[in-house]
Structure formats: C-alpha cells, structure tokens
C-alpha positions in Angstrom: 51.8 74.4 65.9 52.4 72.5 68.8 48.7 70.7 69.7 47.2 69.7 73.2 44.1 67.6 73.4 41.9 67.6 76.3 38.6 64.7 76.3 36.3 64.8 79.4 37.6 67.1 82.4 40.3 69.6 81.4 42.9 69.2 83.9 44.3 72.6 85.2 47.4 71.7 84.9 47.3 71.8 81.1 47.9 75.7 81.8 51.2 75.1 83.0 52.3 73.7 79.9 50.7 75.2 77.7 52.8 78.4 79.3 56.1 77.2 79.2 56.0 76.5 75.4 54.3 80.0 74.7 58.0 80.7 76.9 59.8 78.4 75.3 58.5 80.0 71.6 57.3 82.8 71.8 55.9 82.8 67.9 54.3 79.3 67.8 51.0 78.8 67.0 49.2 76.7 70.0 46.0 74.9 69.6 44.2 73.6 72.3 40.9 70.8 71.6 38.8 70.3 74.3 35.1 69.0 75.2 34.2 72.6 77.0 35.4 75.3 79.3 34.6 78.4 81.6 35.4 81.6 80.7 38.6 81.4 82.9 39.7 79.3 80.7 39.2 81.3 77.5 40.8 84.4 79.5 43.9 82.5 79.8 44.1 81.1 76.2 43.8 84.2 75.1 47.1 85.9 77.3 48.4 82.6 75.7 47.8 83.3 72.5 45.8 79.9 72.6 43.4 78.8 69.3 40.7 76.9 71.2 38.5 74.2 69.2 35.5 71.8 71.1 36.1 68.2 70.0 32.3 68.2 69.8 33.0 69.8 65.8 34.8 66.8 65.1 32.4 64.7 66.1 31.0 63.5 61.9 34.3 61.9 61.5 34.2 58.5 60.8 37.4 57.1 62.3 36.3 58.9 65.9 33.3 57.9 65.7 34.4 53.8 65.2 37.0 54.0 67.3 34.6 55.7 70.9 31.0 53.3 69.4 34.1 49.8 69.7 34.3 48.0 73.3 37.1 49.1 75.1 38.1 46.5 78.2 40.1 49.4 79.8 37.4 51.9 79.1 35.8 52.3 82.7 39.2 53.1 84.0 39.7 56.7 85.2 36.5 58.0 83.0 37.9 56.4 80.4 41.6 57.4 80.4 43.1 54.8 78.8 40.3 54.8 76.3 41.0 58.6 75.5 44.7 57.6 75.5 44.3 56.3 72.1 41.5 58.3 70.9 43.3 61.3 71.3 45.2 60.2 68.1 42.0 60.2 66.6 40.9 63.2 67.4 44.2 64.8 66.8 44.2 63.2 63.1 40.6 64.2 62.6 41.1 68.2 63.3 44.4 68.1 61.0 42.6 66.8 58.4 39.7 69.0 58.6 42.1 72.8 59.1 44.2 71.3 56.2 47.2 70.6 58.3 50.3 68.3 57.2 52.5 68.0 60.1 51.9 68.8 63.8 53.7 67.8 67.5 51.8 66.6 70.0 52.0 66.9 73.4 50.6 65.5 76.5 48.8 68.3 79.1 51.8 67.0 81.6 54.5 67.8 79.2 57.0 70.2 80.0 58.6 71.6 76.4 62.2 74.1 76.4 62.9 73.6 72.7 61.8 76.0 70.3 60.4 74.7 67.2 62.6 76.3 64.6 65.7 74.9 67.2 64.4 71.2 65.4 62.5 72.8 62.5 65.9 71.4 60.1 66.3 67.9 62.3 66.0 65.0 59.9 64.1 63.2 62.4 61.3 66.3 62.9 61.1 66.1 59.2 60.5 62.9 58.7 56.8 61.9 57.2 56.6 59.4 60.7 55.1 59.7 64.0 58.6 59.8 66.2 58.1 59.6 69.8 60.0 58.4 72.5 60.6 54.1 72.9 62.1 53.4 76.9 61.9 49.7 75.3 60.7 47.6 72.6 57.1 46.5 73.4 56.2 50.5 74.1 56.6 53.5 73.3 55.9 56.7 75.9 54.1 59.4 73.2 54.2 61.9 76.1 55.4 64.1 73.3 54.4 62.6 69.3 56.0 65.0 66.5 53.1 64.0 63.7 55.8 64.5 60.3 52.9 63.6 58.3 49.2 63.3 58.0 49.8 59.9 56.5 51.4 58.2 59.1 48.6 59.0 61.4 45.7 58.0 59.1 47.7 54.4 58.9 48.0 54.4 62.8 44.2 54.9 63.4 43.4 52.4 60.5 45.8 50.1 62.4 43.8 50.5 65.7 40.8 49.9 64.0 41.5 46.8 61.9 43.0 45.0 65.9 40.7 43.4 68.5 39.8 46.5 71.6 41.3 44.1 73.9 44.4 44.0 71.7 47.2 46.1 73.5 44.6 48.7 74.0 47.0 51.4 75.4 48.4 54.5 72.9 52.1 53.0 74.8 51.5 49.0 73.2 49.2 50.3 70.1 52.3 52.2 68.7 54.9 49.7 69.2 52.6 46.4 68.0 51.8 48.8 64.7 55.9 49.9 64.9 56.3 46.4 63.9 53.8 46.7 61.6 54.8 49.9 59.9 58.2 50.7 60.9 58.8 53.5 58.3 56.3 55.5 59.3 56.3 55.5 63.7 60.8 56.9 64.3 62.6 58.1 67.7 62.7 60.7 69.0 66.0 60.8 70.8 66.1 59.6 74.9 69.6 58.3 75.7 73.0 59.9 75.6 75.5 58.7 72.5 77.5 56.0 74.5 80.5 56.3 72.0 82.3 59.5 72.2 83.4 58.3 68.6 79.9 59.2 67.6 78.7 62.3 69.7 76.1 63.3 67.5 74.4 59.9 66.8 72.8 58.0 69.5 71.3 54.2 70.1 66.9 53.4 70.0 65.6 52.1 73.5 63.5 50.2 70.6 65.9 48.0 69.4 69.9 47.7 68.8 68.9 46.5 65.2 67.5 50.6 64.2 69.6 53.1 62.4 71.8 55.3 65.0 69.4 58.0 65.9 71.6 61.3 65.0 71.0 64.0 68.1 69.6 67.2 67.1 72.2 70.5 67.2 72.7 71.4 70.6 72.0 67.6 71.9 68.2 67.7 73.0 67.2 65.3 74.6 63.2 64.3 75.1 61.8 62.5 78.1 59.0 59.4 77.4 58.5 59.2 81.7 61.7 58.4 83.1 63.1 61.5 83.6 60.3 63.4 84.3 59.6 60.0 87.0 62.8 59.7 88.5 63.3 64.0 88.9 59.0 64.5 90.0 57.7 61.6 91.1 54.9 59.6 89.9 51.3 60.1 89.5 50.0 61.1 93.6 46.6 58.6 92.7 48.8 55.4 91.6 50.8 55.9 95.2 50.3 52.8 97.5 50.1 55.0 100.5 46.1 56.3 100.8 47.5 59.6 102.7 49.6 60.5 99.9 47.2 59.8 97.2 43.9 61.8 98.8 46.4 64.6 99.8 48.2 64.6 96.4 50.9 64.6 97.5 54.4 64.1 95.4 57.6 66.5 96.6 60.6 65.5 94.0 62.4 68.1 91.9 65.0 69.5 89.8 67.5 69.8 93.3 65.8 66.9 95.0 64.8 64.0 92.7 62.1 61.8 94.4 64.1 58.4 93.1 61.5 56.7 91.2 62.9 54.3 88.5 60.6 53.6 85.9 60.5 50.2 85.9 59.9 49.3 82.6 62.4 51.3 80.7 65.8 49.8 80.6 68.1 53.0 81.2 67.8 54.2 84.3 67.6 58.1 84.8 69.6 57.4 88.1 73.1 56.9 86.9 73.1 60.3 85.2 73.4 63.7 87.4 70.9 66.8 86.6 71.3 70.7 86.2 70.2 73.7 85.0 71.3 74.8 81.5 70.2 77.8 79.2 70.4 76.1 75.6 67.6 78.5 74.2 67.5 82.1 76.2 65.1 79.8 78.8 66.1 77.6 81.5 65.7 73.6 80.7 66.5 70.7 82.6 69.3 69.2 81.9 71.3 65.7 82.0 74.8 64.7 82.6 76.3 62.1 81.3 80.0 61.5 80.0 81.2 64.7 80.8 78.8 66.2 78.3 75.4 68.1 79.3 72.1 67.6 77.0 69.2 69.7 77.4 65.8 68.1 77.8 63.7 69.4 74.8 60.3 67.9 77.2 60.0 67.0 80.7 56.8 64.2 81.5 56.7 65.6 84.8 54.0 62.5 85.9 53.3 63.8 89.4 51.8 66.9 87.4 53.3 68.8 89.4 54.2 71.0 86.6 55.1 74.5 87.7 58.5 72.6 89.7 60.2 72.6 86.4 58.7 75.8 84.4 62.3 77.3 83.7 61.0 80.6 86.1 61.2 78.3 88.8 64.8 76.3 87.6 66.6 79.7 86.8 65.9 80.5 90.5 67.0 76.7 91.5 
C-alpha cells in the first residue's frame, strides 16, 4: 500500500506523483488522504484506481487531536506547511489504526517513484519493523519517502512528538532525527549513498552516522532520494528562489539532461559528483546515477521544483 497525505490545499502536482506510482506498480493499492477534493480529482482517482479517504473522518483520533491542539511556533508558515509536515504522520497513524493496516509506504506529494513494491518486498530494510527513510546527515532526515514497517513504530514516533514542546525541533526532518537518537531500533535508513567499497558492492554507508551498521542494497541496486538528487537535477521550489520574478512565475528549468546544479547545503554527499542517465530496471524508464563505474537506479526522486512531469517515465524514455 502506498499512501499520500494532503493537508490543506491539494497540490496539482500530486496527480503526477500518483500517476507515476501507478505506472511503476500497476497492482499496488494506492490511497490518498485529503481534506476535500472536487469532481475532477474524483475522475482522476477513478482512472488511477486510487482509494480516497477524507481526513475529517479521522478527527476523533486522540493523538491527532492532541497534536493540532497544541501551540507550534511555525504554524503560520505557508498555510501550516511545517505544522502539516509532522501532522501527516498523525493522520497516517490514525488511518492505519482505523483500517487495521500494519505496514505502508508513504510518499510526499512531490515524489516520483520508479520501483514496484514487489522489487523491495523481500529486502531486509523494507521489512524491518521501523520507520525507514533517507538521512542526509546526522541531525535531520528528509522523509519524502517513508517505509512504515510497523504501526508500533509510528505510535512511538507520534508519542515522542507529543512529549516534546512544539517549539523543539519543530519540523518533521529534525523530529525524526531526534527520535532516532531516542529510539534507534525504531528508525532505519533507506540507502541513498552509492557503495564506495568495491569489496562490498551490495552494501553502503549511512549518512546519519559512521557508527551505524552498513545498509544492504536491494536487488537491482536501487537508491532513494532525500532531497539532493531531485534538487540537483530539477532545482528548488521556485517559492524559495531569491529572485522575485522566478517566484512569481514558479520558474525552474532543471532536467535530467540539463541539471539545475543546485547543491543541498545540508547534505554531506554532493549530487554533482555523479553522472546521470536513464535505465529501465523494472520495465519503465528510471533516473539512474553512475558512480564508480556502476549504475544505480533511483527508486524515488524528490522533485522539489514541483515540475514532476519532467521526470515522468514517459518523458525520461524519450530523453
């Protein structure tokens, strides 16, 4: 099961994320948790075979109410952007509990996916009873993709958030890193760094810490993007641009063939050091990085620019 959570306005680019996931995995159960959609969205959901659930139906959940009832210093930013970045985990947890679901894959609305779940189903980190996501340094995760291997791990994370003031590490990225320090068995890595040791081609290191065990790669050598690959290739969210015209026009020009060149300052591994190409590891075109003479397809790409269609498999196949 792959789940998206849209709190507040439902971004139009979510369609591209869903359409790509459906192409990558025709048999997957897709779910969109939302706060209201129009008839056009319902027609799209029907064609893409997406189950729709209104977040309002979860309003009685104790943890969800407790989170949104408490003060948060960053709640006013962009219609609650930072507030909802953590709130989505409470919504997801409430949905899983109500539906009796034990494990899901959660994607942010600007993430493209290329690996079918069957390609990851038997892989250890995917089956681990933990919250597995991408860490790009030791102080923050970049949870564009989160594998919830057990509802218990999500219970523990939401309880951890509620036990800390809303002013402490008040975003999802820093909260997940803080939770990993508190409960290391309940948070794991999705591999994002290509292997550097030719003697261990099936394992890679964590960018969270050198002290954690090596991460086994899934069959096929899939890697996951936190933010750096998507930002280097496609650019940043135009709303964050320093140029007024670019913000107004929502302008960003990066593509796989002509990367934007942006370097994410929080990541200790520079995406610019790699070359990129297109491969078809599961029968559809996927962005792929080249490192040490090997090719590593990306299971996910976090398209921070919101220009998701530029990285759709149909577009990449013609690149």
